[in-house]
N, C-alpha and C positions, 0 to 999 in steps of 0.2 A: 387486291387481295381473296384468294380465294375463299373461300366458307366449306368450315368442314362440318361434315353431318358428324350427327349425333355419335353413330359408332366409331369415329375418327374421332372426336370430341372426347369421347369417355378412354380409346385407347390413348389420348395424349394422357389423360391424367391418374388412368391406372402405368401405364409406366412411369411417370416420374413419380408416385406414390409407393409403388411396391418396388423399388428392387433395379428397377430398369431393364425387366427379361422383357424383352420386347413380346416374345412367344405365348408369354402367360399375361401380358397385358393384353393381347390380341382376343386372347380367350375368354378374359372376362369381360370384355368390351362386347362379348355376344357373338364374334366372327368363329367359325366351324373351329373345331380342335384338328381337323383334316389338313387345313388350309392357314390356317392360324401362325404358323412359320414362312410361307409365304407374304402373307398381306404384312404381316409385320415387317418383314422388309420393305416390303412395297410402299409399306406410311413413312418410313424412316428415311429412304431416299425420296421422300417428296419434300418439297424447300418448305411449302407454306405448314408441313404439319413440324419441321425442325424448329422455323419461327415459332409455333404454338409451344413447344416444348422446351425453349428456351424461354419465353414468355410466360410461360407454366412456375419454373424452377425461379427465374429472377421474382416472382410474385410469392411464390412459396416462404424464400431467402427472407425477404425484406420481413412479411407478417409474422413470421419467425424471430426476427433480429426483434422486432417489437416488441413483439409478445416475452419474450424473455427482460427489454429495459423495462416494462410497465411493470412485471412480476419485484426484478429488485428496487426499483424507484420508489415501490407501494413496499415493501417491505421496510425498507431506510427509514420512510417517513413514518410507518409506524411502529419502528423501532425507536425512533429520537422523539416522538410525541409524547408530551409531556402533558397535555391541555387538558380541558374539560370531556369527561366522556373515557380518559385512555387510562391503562389498569398496566399494572405491572406486569403480569401471566402476559400479555398480550407483546408488550413491548422484551421481555423475557425471548417466547413463542418466536418473535419477527426474528431478534437476532440471532435466535440457533437456527433459522431457517438461512438465512446470510451467510453465516459461517458455514454450515453445511455444502451452499452452495458454491462456495468460494474453497474446501476443499478442508474446511474446520480447521483443525489441530492436530491434524495426523503426522504433520512434522514432529511435533515433540514429543509424542508416544515415545514411553520406555521400550526399548526390544527386548526381549528375552531371547538367550539364543536354545535353542532345543534341542540342539544333537542329541543324539545319545548311540554310544557304543555300545553294541551287542556283541559278544563274546561266546563262541559257542563251546558247550558244555564236552569237558573230555569223557566220550562213553565208553572208556575202559574203568572208570571207576561207579560207573551206574550197572 
């Protein structure tokens, strides 16, 4: 396995973290603005850099999923906890955060039609 240079590693991080803009990733990684587009194309053509991009994205995805699961599980635990040291306000806040995350009660809100018809005044009367 080929070892990445510091600039290549930074390129991978910038490329994955900032919208997959290779030229901007090269500039952010420290490559010259004049050559950034060419360097970016060269970097993306290298199989070992493609492998690093794939590994970075898998790791980032796994980390994000675990973080979401941890937050939801923690909120659910807090919302359901009635033991020593628990408080009603903490439970209510946890339930509120969970309903916000899941979309809340938006589908039950009453909708009001706000369409208004405006008729042009007859200018001859003025």
